[in-house]
PAVEX-588882 format. One record per residue: residue number from 1; z, y, x negated of N, C-alpha, C in turn. Coordinates in Angstrom, 3 decimals. Example, Ala and Ser with C-alpha at 12.3 -4.5 7.8 and 13.67 -1.06 7.14 Angstrom:
PAVEX-588882
@n->1 | nZ->7.800 | nY->-5.690 | nX->-13.190 | caZ->7.800 | caY->-4.500 | caX->-12.300 | cZ->7.800 | cY->-3.300 | cX->-13.200;
@n->2 | nZ->7.080 | nY->-2.250 | nX->-12.850 | caZ->7.140 | caY->-1.060 | caX->-13.670 | cZ->7.870 | cY->0.030 | cX->-12.900;
//
This chain:
PAVEX-588882
@n->1 | nZ->33.254 | nY->-6.788 | nX->-4.560 | caZ->32.077 | caY->-7.196 | caX->-3.951 | cZ->31.525 | cY->-7.448 | cX->-5.469;
@n->2 | nZ->30.663 | nY->-8.603 | nX->-5.087 | caZ->30.083 | caY->-9.381 | caX->-6.198 | cZ->28.595 | cY->-8.223 | cX->-6.637;
@n->3 | nZ->28.331 | nY->-8.325 | nX->-7.890 | caZ->27.175 | caY->-7.671 | caX->-8.617 | cZ->25.963 | cY->-7.745 | cX->-7.684;
@n->4 | nZ->25.661 | nY->-9.040 | nX->-7.772 | caZ->24.492 | caY->-9.651 | caX->-6.816 | cZ->24.448 | cY->-8.859 | cX->-5.238;
@n->5 | nZ->25.791 | nY->-8.764 | nX->-4.930 | caZ->25.738 | caY->-8.166 | caX->-3.225 | cZ->25.411 | cY->-6.592 | cX->-3.611;
@n->6 | nZ->25.954 | nY->-6.015 | nX->-4.727 | caZ->25.653 | caY->-4.657 | caX->-4.698 | cZ->24.444 | cY->-4.573 | cX->-4.737;
@n->7 | nZ->23.744 | nY->-5.732 | nX->-5.754 | caZ->22.532 | caY->-5.244 | caX->-6.030 | cZ->21.593 | cY->-5.467 | cX->-4.899;
@n->8 | nZ->22.074 | nY->-6.485 | nX->-3.930 | caZ->21.036 | caY->-6.907 | caX->-2.961 | cZ->20.877 | cY->-5.305 | cX->-2.006;
@n->9 | nZ->22.061 | nY->-4.614 | nX->-1.626 | caZ->21.892 | caY->-3.137 | caX->-0.899 | cZ->20.665 | cY->-2.518 | cX->-2.023;
@n->10 | nZ->20.531 | nY->-2.277 | nX->-2.624 | caZ->19.577 | caY->-1.691 | caX->-3.488 | cZ->18.196 | cY->-2.409 | cX->-3.790;
@n->11 | nZ->18.294 | nY->-3.334 | nX->-3.466 | caZ->16.823 | caY->-4.375 | caX->-3.127 | cZ->16.182 | cY->-4.092 | cX->-2.023;
@n->12 | nZ->17.243 | nY->-4.011 | nX->-0.546 | caZ->16.994 | caY->-3.722 | caX->0.442 | cZ->16.324 | cY->-2.120 | cX->0.296;
@n->13 | nZ->16.868 | nY->-1.556 | nX->-0.203 | caZ->16.593 | caY->0.303 | caX->0.039 | cZ->14.975 | cY->-0.030 | cX->-0.670;
@n->14 | nZ->14.268 | nY->-0.657 | nX->-1.840 | caZ->13.476 | caY->-0.791 | caX->-2.553 | cZ->12.528 | cY->-1.280 | cX->-1.590;
@n->15 | nZ->12.943 | nY->-2.232 | nX->-0.577 | caZ->11.679 | caY->-2.669 | caX->0.175 | cZ->11.604 | cY->-1.953 | cX->1.085;
@n->16 | nZ->12.484 | nY->-0.954 | nX->2.172 | caZ->12.181 | caY->-0.280 | caX->2.933 | cZ->11.042 | cY->1.019 | cX->2.054;
@n->17 | nZ->11.433 | nY->1.757 | nX->1.120 | caZ->10.379 | caY->2.336 | caX->0.432 | cZ->9.230 | cY->1.945 | cX->-0.062;
@n->18 | nZ->9.096 | nY->0.548 | nX->-0.138 | caZ->7.833 | caY->-0.213 | caX->-0.545 | cZ->7.209 | cY->-0.261 | cX->0.700;
@n->19 | nZ->7.914 | nY->-0.691 | nX->2.102 | caZ->7.001 | caY->-1.102 | caX->3.216 | cZ->6.805 | cY->0.573 | cX->3.934;
@n->20 | nZ->7.520 | nY->1.751 | nX->3.463 | caZ->6.991 | caY->3.175 | caX->3.677 | cZ->5.483 | cY->3.061 | cX->3.203;
@n->21 | nZ->5.820 | nY->3.083 | nX->1.953 | caZ->4.240 | caY->3.301 | caX->0.993 | cZ->3.331 | cY->2.372 | cX->1.503;
@n->22 | nZ->3.714 | nY->1.148 | nX->1.825 | caZ->2.361 | caY->0.271 | caX->2.290 | cZ->1.774 | cY->0.671 | cX->3.544;
@n->23 | nZ->2.729 | nY->1.288 | nX->4.539 | caZ->2.336 | caY->1.927 | caX->5.526 | cZ->1.309 | cY->3.157 | cX->5.451;
@n->24 | nZ->1.896 | nY->4.092 | nX->4.683 | caZ->1.081 | caY->5.277 | caX->4.003 | cZ->-0.518 | cY->4.579 | cX->3.514;
@n->25 | nZ->-0.304 | nY->3.452 | nX->2.734 | caZ->-1.315 | caY->2.727 | caX->2.324 | cZ->-2.605 | cY->2.488 | cX->3.266;
@n->26 | nZ->-2.074 | nY->1.831 | nX->4.404 | caZ->-2.578 | caY->1.155 | caX->5.582 | cZ->-3.439 | cY->2.730 | cX->6.444;
@n->27 | nZ->-2.456 | nY->3.574 | nX->6.603 | caZ->-3.097 | caY->4.940 | caX->7.204 | cZ->-3.928 | cY->5.488 | cX->6.397;
@n->28 | nZ->-4.054 | nY->5.236 | nX->5.049 | caZ->-5.070 | caY->6.380 | caX->4.263 | cZ->-6.518 | cY->5.506 | cX->4.297;
@n->29 | nZ->-6.031 | nY->3.858 | nX->3.981 | caZ->-7.555 | caY->3.151 | caX->4.110 | cZ->-8.143 | cY->3.228 | cX->5.677;
@n->30 | nZ->-7.395 | nY->3.450 | nX->6.822 | caZ->-8.189 | caY->3.667 | caX->8.187 | cZ->-8.584 | cY->4.734 | cX->7.765;
@n->31 | nZ->-8.149 | nY->5.691 | nX->7.765 | caZ->-8.749 | caY->7.151 | caX->7.309 | cZ->-10.250 | cY->7.166 | cX->6.571;
@n->32 | nZ->-10.243 | nY->6.191 | nX->5.772 | caZ->-11.424 | caY->6.551 | caX->4.988 | cZ->-12.337 | cY->5.559 | cX->5.334;
@n->33 | nZ->-11.959 | nY->4.568 | nX->6.359 | caZ->-12.859 | caY->3.802 | caX->6.986 | cZ->-14.073 | cY->4.528 | cX->8.422;
@n->34 | nZ->-12.586 | nY->5.492 | nX->8.652 | caZ->-13.045 | caY->6.135 | caX->9.999 | cZ->-13.868 | cY->7.399 | cX->9.189;
@n->35 | nZ->-13.585 | nY->7.863 | nX->8.393 | caZ->-14.341 | caY->8.846 | caX->7.793 | cZ->-16.134 | cY->8.455 | cX->7.431;
@n->36 | nZ->-15.995 | nY->7.010 | nX->6.599 | caZ->-17.078 | caY->6.396 | caX->6.110 | cZ->-18.186 | cY->6.128 | cX->7.849;
@n->37 | nZ->-17.389 | nY->5.483 | nX->8.785 | caZ->-18.265 | caY->5.458 | caX->9.644 | cZ->-18.684 | cY->6.944 | cX->10.631;
@n->38 | nZ->-18.227 | nY->7.753 | nX->10.533 | caZ->-18.629 | caY->9.299 | caX->10.899 | cZ->-19.497 | cY->9.617 | cX->9.840;
@n->39 | nZ->-19.618 | nY->9.313 | nX->8.522 | caZ->-20.602 | caY->9.957 | caX->7.649 | cZ->-22.103 | cY->8.846 | cX->8.036;
@n->40 | nZ->-21.994 | nY->7.865 | nX->8.356 | caZ->-22.844 | caY->6.667 | caX->8.871 | cZ->-23.546 | cY->7.144 | cX->10.166;
@n->41 | nZ->-22.739 | nY->7.137 | nX->10.959 | caZ->-23.381 | caY->7.944 | caX->12.244 | cZ->-24.056 | cY->9.468 | cX->11.823;
@n->42 | nZ->-23.189 | nY->10.227 | nX->11.159 | caZ->-24.416 | caY->11.342 | caX->10.827 | cZ->-25.523 | cY->11.119 | cX->10.193;
@n->43 | nZ->-25.346 | nY->10.067 | nX->9.050 | caZ->-26.956 | caY->9.862 | caX->8.460 | cZ->-27.888 | cY->9.340 | cX->9.368;
@n->44 | nZ->-27.492 | nY->8.542 | nX->10.196 | caZ->-28.414 | caY->7.499 | caX->11.557 | cZ->-29.084 | cY->8.905 | cX->12.533;
@n->45 | nZ->-28.372 | nY->9.675 | nX->12.763 | caZ->-28.569 | caY->11.046 | caX->13.535 | cZ->-29.436 | cY->11.316 | cX->12.657;
@n->46 | nZ->-29.310 | nY->11.881 | nX->11.629 | caZ->-30.114 | caY->12.792 | caX->10.967 | cZ->-31.837 | cY->11.778 | cX->10.761;
@n->47 | nZ->-31.139 | nY->10.241 | nX->10.539 | caZ->-32.895 | caY->9.818 | caX->10.404 | cZ->-33.562 | cY->9.874 | cX->11.749;
@n->48 | nZ->-32.871 | nY->9.628 | nX->12.882 | caZ->-33.436 | caY->9.618 | caX->13.812 | cZ->-34.167 | cY->10.924 | cX->14.068;
@n->49 | nZ->-33.604 | nY->11.913 | nX->13.947 | caZ->-34.533 | caY->13.439 | caX->14.388 | cZ->-35.680 | cY->13.571 | cX->13.253;
@n->50 | nZ->-35.561 | nY->13.152 | nX->12.199 | caZ->-36.372 | caY->13.378 | caX->10.896 | cZ->-37.366 | cY->12.380 | cX->11.459;
@n->51 | nZ->-37.358 | nY->11.237 | nX->12.067 | caZ->-38.416 | caY->10.434 | caX->12.024 | cZ->-38.976 | cY->10.873 | cX->13.497;
@n->52 | nZ->-37.967 | nY->11.458 | nX->14.618 | caZ->-38.900 | caY->11.971 | caX->15.823 | cZ->-39.810 | cY->13.111 | cX->15.672;
@n->53 | nZ->-39.434 | nY->13.982 | nX->14.435 | caZ->-39.859 | caY->15.206 | caX->14.247 | cZ->-41.714 | cY->14.944 | cX->14.014;
@n->54 | nZ->-41.718 | nY->13.978 | nX->13.132 | caZ->-42.868 | caY->13.462 | caX->12.493 | cZ->-43.889 | cY->12.579 | cX->14.025;
@n->55 | nZ->-43.227 | nY->12.369 | nX->14.805 | caZ->-43.924 | caY->11.877 | caX->16.035 | cZ->-44.173 | cY->12.740 | cX->16.737;
@n->56 | nZ->-43.380 | nY->13.933 | nX->17.064 | caZ->-43.773 | caY->14.885 | caX->18.316 | cZ->-44.632 | cY->15.749 | cX->17.651;
@n->57 | nZ->-45.642 | nY->15.863 | nX->17.091 | caZ->-46.423 | caY->17.314 | caX->17.028 | cZ->-45.811 | cY->18.464 | cX->17.618;
@n->58 | nZ->-44.771 | nY->19.199 | nX->16.920 | caZ->-44.138 | caY->20.583 | caX->17.347 | cZ->-45.100 | cY->21.681 | cX->16.975;
@n->59 | nZ->-45.286 | nY->22.558 | nX->17.707 | caZ->-45.497 | caY->24.020 | caX->16.996 | cZ->-44.746 | cY->24.454 | cX->16.127;
@n->60 | nZ->-45.504 | nY->25.557 | nX->15.349 | caZ->-44.569 | caY->25.998 | caX->14.053 | cZ->-43.211 | cY->26.702 | cX->14.001;
@n->61 | nZ->-43.074 | nY->27.314 | nX->15.654 | caZ->-41.667 | caY->27.916 | caX->16.083 | cZ->-40.556 | cY->26.704 | cX->16.163;
@n->62 | nZ->-41.253 | nY->25.681 | nX->16.785 | caZ->-40.339 | caY->24.578 | caX->17.107 | cZ->-40.059 | cY->23.818 | cX->16.143;
@n->63 | nZ->-40.653 | nY->23.408 | nX->15.018 | caZ->-40.487 | caY->22.883 | caX->14.002 | cZ->-39.829 | cY->23.476 | cX->13.197;
@n->64 | nZ->-39.601 | nY->25.096 | nX->13.077 | caZ->-38.950 | caY->25.795 | caX->12.175 | cZ->-37.655 | cY->25.520 | cX->12.810;
@n->65 | nZ->-37.273 | nY->25.550 | nX->14.184 | caZ->-36.037 | caY->25.602 | caX->14.843 | cZ->-35.820 | cY->24.062 | cX->14.515;
@n->66 | nZ->-36.434 | nY->22.996 | nX->14.664 | caZ->-36.456 | caY->21.544 | caX->14.303 | cZ->-35.394 | cY->21.817 | cX->12.824;
@n->67 | nZ->-36.386 | nY->22.298 | nX->11.979 | caZ->-35.737 | caY->21.926 | caX->10.671 | cZ->-34.407 | cY->22.494 | cX->10.139;
@n->68 | nZ->-33.949 | nY->23.923 | nX->10.885 | caZ->-33.154 | caY->24.323 | caX->11.131 | cZ->-31.718 | cY->23.447 | cX->11.600;
@n->69 | nZ->-32.012 | nY->23.020 | nX->12.492 | caZ->-30.948 | caY->21.837 | caX->13.109 | cZ->-30.869 | cY->20.484 | cX->12.319;
@n->70 | nZ->-31.935 | nY->20.217 | nX->11.648 | caZ->-31.870 | caY->18.920 | caX->10.581 | cZ->-31.079 | cY->19.522 | cX->9.245;
@n->71 | nZ->-31.019 | nY->20.770 | nX->8.819 | caZ->-30.582 | caY->21.214 | caX->7.799 | cZ->-29.028 | cY->21.331 | cX->8.307;
@n->72 | nZ->-28.658 | nY->21.502 | nX->9.266 | caZ->-27.245 | caY->21.797 | caX->9.910 | cZ->-26.750 | cY->20.323 | cX->9.640;
@n->73 | nZ->-27.280 | nY->19.138 | nX->9.940 | caZ->-26.850 | caY->18.180 | caX->10.002 | cZ->-26.900 | cY->17.778 | cX->8.566;
@n->74 | nZ->-27.725 | nY->18.081 | nX->7.847 | caZ->-27.366 | caY->17.434 | caX->6.294 | cZ->-26.433 | cY->18.182 | cX->5.677;
@n->75 | nZ->-26.038 | nY->19.473 | nX->6.190 | caZ->-24.932 | caY->20.291 | caX->5.544 | cZ->-23.514 | cY->19.405 | cX->6.229;
@n->76 | nZ->-23.695 | nY->19.185 | nX->7.204 | caZ->-22.514 | caY->18.547 | caX->7.854 | cZ->-22.419 | cY->17.031 | cX->7.225;
@n->77 | nZ->-23.415 | nY->16.422 | nX->6.568 | caZ->-23.332 | caY->15.135 | caX->6.094 | cZ->-22.696 | cY->15.502 | cX->4.468;
@n->78 | nZ->-23.211 | nY->16.379 | nX->4.256 | caZ->-22.325 | caY->16.481 | caX->2.899 | cZ->-21.040 | cY->16.978 | cX->2.796;
@n->79 | nZ->-20.404 | nY->17.397 | nX->3.733 | caZ->-19.127 | caY->17.804 | caX->4.195 | cZ->-18.490 | cY->16.628 | cX->4.543;
@n->80 | nZ->-19.115 | nY->15.749 | nX->5.415 | caZ->-18.474 | caY->14.497 | caX->5.348 | cZ->-18.366 | cY->13.745 | cX->4.381;
@n->81 | nZ->-19.687 | nY->13.619 | nX->3.562 | caZ->-19.325 | caY->13.059 | caX->2.136 | cZ->-18.016 | cY->13.187 | cX->1.368;
@n->82 | nZ->-17.859 | nY->14.579 | nX->1.147 | caZ->-16.799 | caY->15.453 | caX->0.534 | cZ->-15.464 | cY->14.899 | cX->1.385;
@n->83 | nZ->-15.500 | nY->14.723 | nX->2.494 | caZ->-14.274 | caY->14.276 | caX->3.216 | cZ->-13.890 | cY->12.746 | cX->2.920;
@n->84 | nZ->-14.800 | nY->11.916 | nX->2.677 | caZ->-15.018 | caY->10.808 | caX->2.483 | cZ->-14.140 | cY->10.730 | cX->1.035;
@n->85 | nZ->-14.565 | nY->11.589 | nX->0.271 | caZ->-14.115 | caY->11.103 | caX->-1.395 | cZ->-12.600 | cY->11.490 | cX->-1.323;
@n->86 | nZ->-12.542 | nY->12.671 | nX->-0.737 | caZ->-10.960 | caY->13.128 | caX->-0.599 | cZ->-10.157 | cY->12.130 | cX->-0.088;
@n->87 | nZ->-10.315 | nY->11.354 | nX->1.331 | caZ->-9.845 | caY->9.891 | caX->1.613 | cZ->-9.812 | cY->9.066 | cX->0.828;
@n->88 | nZ->-10.729 | nY->9.036 | nX->-0.098 | caZ->-10.746 | caY->7.770 | caX->-0.880 | cZ->-9.445 | cY->7.762 | cX->-2.256;
@n->89 | nZ->-9.633 | nY->9.341 | nX->-2.424 | caZ->-8.673 | caY->9.784 | caX->-3.436 | cZ->-7.069 | cY->9.225 | cX->-2.945;
@n->90 | nZ->-7.128 | nY->9.847 | nX->-1.827 | caZ->-5.799 | caY->9.437 | caX->-1.359 | cZ->-5.573 | cY->8.393 | cX->-1.080;
@n->91 | nZ->-6.184 | nY->7.595 | nX->-1.016 | caZ->-5.739 | caY->5.980 | caX->-0.770 | cZ->-5.548 | cY->5.267 | cX->-2.051;
@n->92 | nZ->-6.273 | nY->5.815 | nX->-3.203 | caZ->-6.291 | caY->5.498 | caX->-4.283 | cZ->-4.675 | cY->5.883 | cX->-4.527;
@n->93 | nZ->-4.330 | nY->6.965 | nX->-4.513 | caZ->-3.240 | caY->7.524 | caX->-4.608 | cZ->-1.897 | cY->6.560 | cX->-3.996;
@n->94 | nZ->-2.199 | nY->6.421 | nX->-2.453 | caZ->-1.216 | caY->5.770 | caX->-2.142 | cZ->-1.456 | cY->4.381 | cX->-2.581;
@n->95 | nZ->-2.232 | nY->3.607 | nX->-3.027 | caZ->-2.187 | caY->2.286 | caX->-3.689 | cZ->-1.518 | cY->2.333 | cX->-4.913;
@n->96 | nZ->-1.656 | nY->3.174 | nX->-5.493 | caZ->-0.749 | caY->3.333 | caX->-6.871 | cZ->0.645 | cY->3.765 | cX->-6.552;
@n->97 | nZ->1.069 | nY->4.229 | nX->-5.630 | caZ->2.438 | caY->4.350 | caX->-5.327 | cZ->3.031 | cY->3.117 | cX->-4.529;
@n->98 | nZ->2.309 | nY->2.362 | nX->-3.714 | caZ->2.679 | caY->1.284 | caX->-3.205 | cZ->3.020 | cY->0.090 | cX->-4.423;
@n->99 | nZ->1.653 | nY->0.141 | nX->-5.374 | caZ->2.068 | caY->-0.918 | caX->-6.557 | cZ->3.547 | cY->-0.598 | cX->-7.256;
@n->100 | nZ->3.741 | nY->0.574 | nX->-7.312 | caZ->4.757 | caY->0.808 | caX->-8.221 | cZ->6.116 | cY->0.749 | cX->-7.336;
@n->101 | nZ->6.292 | nY->0.815 | nX->-6.009 | caZ->7.251 | caY->0.818 | caX->-5.251 | cZ->7.557 | cY->-0.839 | cX->-5.423;
@n->102 | nZ->6.225 | nY->-1.395 | nX->-5.247 | caZ->6.510 | caY->-3.112 | caX->-5.221 | cZ->7.277 | cY->-3.798 | cX->-6.578;
@n->103 | nZ->6.671 | nY->-2.775 | nX->-7.538 | caZ->6.918 | caY->-3.552 | caX->-8.869 | cZ->8.536 | cY->-3.014 | cX->-8.528;
@n->104 | nZ->8.733 | nY->-2.114 | nX->-8.726 | caZ->10.510 | caY->-1.514 | caX->-8.671 | cZ->11.101 | cY->-2.661 | cX->-8.027;
@n->105 | nZ->10.590 | nY->-3.008 | nX->-6.453 | caZ->11.539 | caY->-3.681 | caX->-5.517 | cZ->11.421 | cY->-5.336 | cX->-6.219;
@n->106 | nZ->10.551 | nY->-5.973 | nX->-6.968 | caZ->10.485 | caY->-7.253 | caX->-7.920 | cZ->11.494 | cY->-7.030 | cX->-8.644;
@n->107 | nZ->11.276 | nY->-6.047 | nX->-9.536 | caZ->12.187 | caY->-5.467 | caX->-10.817 | cZ->13.481 | cY->-6.013 | cX->-9.941;
@n->108 | nZ->14.377 | nY->-5.438 | nX->-9.518 | caZ->15.331 | caY->-5.400 | caX->-8.954 | cZ->15.877 | cY->-6.425 | cX->-7.938;
@n->109 | nZ->14.662 | nY->-7.191 | nX->-7.182 | caZ->15.041 | caY->-8.542 | caX->-6.859 | cZ->15.246 | cY->-9.639 | cX->-7.923;
@n->110 | nZ->14.546 | nY->-9.405 | nX->-9.019 | caZ->14.727 | caY->-10.401 | caX->-10.051 | cZ->15.899 | cY->-10.154 | cX->-10.955;
@n->111 | nZ->16.541 | nY->-8.780 | nX->-10.943 | caZ->17.921 | caY->-8.270 | caX->-11.571 | cZ->19.234 | cY->-9.299 | cX->-10.772;
@n->112 | nZ->18.708 | nY->-8.822 | nX->-9.493 | caZ->19.620 | caY->-9.545 | caX->-8.408 | cZ->20.248 | cY->-11.230 | cX->-8.442;
@n->113 | nZ->18.928 | nY->-11.524 | nX->-8.921 | caZ->18.642 | caY->-13.116 | caX->-8.953 | cZ->19.678 | cY->-13.689 | cX->-10.264;
@n->114 | nZ->19.402 | nY->-12.726 | nX->-11.008 | caZ->19.834 | caY->-13.079 | caX->-12.260 | cZ->21.384 | cY->-12.736 | cX->-12.640;
@n->115 | nZ->21.592 | nY->-11.549 | nX->-11.420 | caZ->22.976 | caY->-11.431 | caX->-11.606 | cZ->23.683 | cY->-12.649 | cX->-10.690;
@n->116 | nZ->22.969 | nY->-13.043 | nX->-9.402 | caZ->23.580 | caY->-14.153 | caX->-8.574 | cZ->23.497 | cY->-15.588 | cX->-9.372;
@n->117 | nZ->22.737 | nY->-15.949 | nX->-10.319 | caZ->22.581 | caY->-17.247 | caX->-11.006 | cZ->24.040 | cY->-17.146 | cX->-12.052;
@n->118 | nZ->24.305 | nY->-15.732 | nX->-12.558 | caZ->25.259 | caY->-15.532 | caX->-13.608 | cZ->26.374 | cY->-15.817 | cX->-12.826;
@n->119 | nZ->26.626 | nY->-15.338 | nX->-11.877 | caZ->27.959 | caY->-15.615 | caX->-10.792 | cZ->27.982 | cY->-16.711 | cX->-10.617;
@n->120 | nZ->26.929 | nY->-17.858 | nX->-10.169 | caZ->26.667 | caY->-19.019 | caX->-9.932 | cZ->27.452 | cY->-19.953 | cX->-11.245;
@n->121 | nZ->26.956 | nY->-19.598 | nX->-12.284 | caZ->27.530 | caY->-20.504 | caX->-13.568 | cZ->28.791 | cY->-20.272 | cX->-14.208;
@n->122 | nZ->29.623 | nY->-18.800 | nX->-13.790 | caZ->31.365 | caY->-18.344 | caX->-13.934 | cZ->31.558 | cY->-19.293 | cX->-12.940;
@n->123 | nZ->31.725 | nY->-19.652 | nX->-11.684 | caZ->32.067 | caY->-20.112 | caX->-10.653 | cZ->32.217 | cY->-21.558 | cX->-11.155;
@n->124 | nZ->30.930 | nY->-22.294 | nX->-11.414 | caZ->31.127 | caY->-23.618 | caX->-11.677 | cZ->32.106 | cY->-23.751 | cX->-12.938;
@n->125 | nZ->31.830 | nY->-22.864 | nX->-13.866 | caZ->32.772 | caY->-23.011 | caX->-15.044 | cZ->34.382 | cY->-23.213 | cX->-14.597;
@n->126 | nZ->34.553 | nY->-22.150 | nX->-13.741 | caZ->35.650 | caY->-21.949 | caX->-12.911 | cZ->36.348 | cY->-23.043 | cX->-12.380;
@n->127 | nZ->35.435 | nY->-23.688 | nX->-11.570 | caZ->35.521 | caY->-25.286 | caX->-10.815 | cZ->35.467 | cY->-26.442 | cX->-11.670;
@n->128 | nZ->35.119 | nY->-26.492 | nX->-12.871 | caZ->34.882 | caY->-27.487 | caX->-13.864 | cZ->36.282 | cY->-27.275 | cX->-14.473;
@n->129 | nZ->36.712 | nY->-26.220 | nX->-14.865 | caZ->37.952 | caY->-25.988 | caX->-15.469 | cZ->39.109 | cY->-26.463 | cX->-14.699;
@n->130 | nZ->39.336 | nY->-25.798 | nX->-13.706 | caZ->40.385 | caY->-26.367 | caX->-12.487 | cZ->40.220 | cY->-27.893 | cX->-11.846;
@n->131 | nZ->39.098 | nY->-28.349 | nX->-12.120 | caZ->39.116 | caY->-29.744 | caX->-12.095 | cZ->39.216 | cY->-30.593 | cX->-13.102;
@n->132 | nZ->39.254 | nY->-30.182 | nX->-14.532 | caZ->39.579 | caY->-30.656 | caX->-15.616 | cZ->41.326 | cY->-30.830 | cX->-15.791;
@n->133 | nZ->41.837 | nY->-29.394 | nX->-15.218 | caZ->43.126 | caY->-29.396 | caX->-15.448 | cZ->44.009 | cY->-30.158 | cX->-14.432;
@n->134 | nZ->43.441 | nY->-30.500 | nX->-13.108 | caZ->43.753 | caY->-31.306 | caX->-12.311 | cZ->43.779 | cY->-32.718 | cX->-12.712;
@n->135 | nZ->42.571 | nY->-33.164 | nX->-13.215 | caZ->42.371 | caY->-34.537 | caX->-14.033 | cZ->43.622 | cY->-34.617 | cX->-15.104;
@n->136 | nZ->43.820 | nY->-33.604 | nX->-15.953 | caZ->44.906 | caY->-33.796 | caX->-17.147 | cZ->46.106 | cY->-33.994 | cX->-16.107;
@n->137 | nZ->46.627 | nY->-33.054 | nX->-15.377 | caZ->48.023 | caY->-32.897 | caX->-14.702 | cZ->48.021 | cY->-34.764 | cX->-14.131;
@n->138 | nZ->46.888 | nY->-35.072 | nX->-13.329 | caZ->46.845 | caY->-36.506 | caX->-12.902 | cZ->47.369 | cY->-37.366 | cX->-13.886;
@n->139 | nZ->46.737 | nY->-37.400 | nX->-15.062 | caZ->46.978 | caY->-38.448 | caX->-16.415 | cZ->48.274 | cY->-38.106 | cX->-16.698;
@n->140 | nZ->48.729 | nY->-36.847 | nX->-16.932 | caZ->49.793 | caY->-36.901 | caX->-17.778 | cZ->51.425 | cY->-37.302 | cX->-16.601;
@n->141 | nZ->51.161 | nY->-37.058 | nX->-15.412 | caZ->51.532 | caY->-37.264 | caX->-14.439 | cZ->52.018 | cY->-38.764 | cX->-14.177;
@n->142 | nZ->51.023 | nY->-39.727 | nX->-14.682 | caZ->51.041 | caY->-40.855 | caX->-14.417 | cZ->51.393 | cY->-41.699 | cX->-15.759;
@n->143 | nZ->51.613 | nY->-40.954 | nX->-16.683 | caZ->52.449 | caY->-41.750 | caX->-18.004 | cZ->53.711 | cY->-41.778 | cX->-17.709;
//
């Protein structure tokens, strides 16, 4: 088996690893988007309740309960912001992993192509040598 064929097997394995890394990256980016959407919804929700409180003229008791509820929503926002941060870190790690696998795949593919070109050059030299020998025999036979 030629070296370029053996290298192709390695390139194919590297491409599979790259594909797996790309799929993980896509999942992680989707998680970031999902977490950001949840965060924005929580912020909108808190904003709506805050503006309604100002419009409603609530009693002191209801205002206290209302404020506790808004505080819980604010805590949920802080937790969701932390979740977004973790998801972004995970997506960054996945991006780096994918870039590493992509670089490895490209390098292996370049080496395979280099081996293939070297094999073609050797074959071309052999063909030229055979052609020269054949031409020399014909010349010698014609004498």
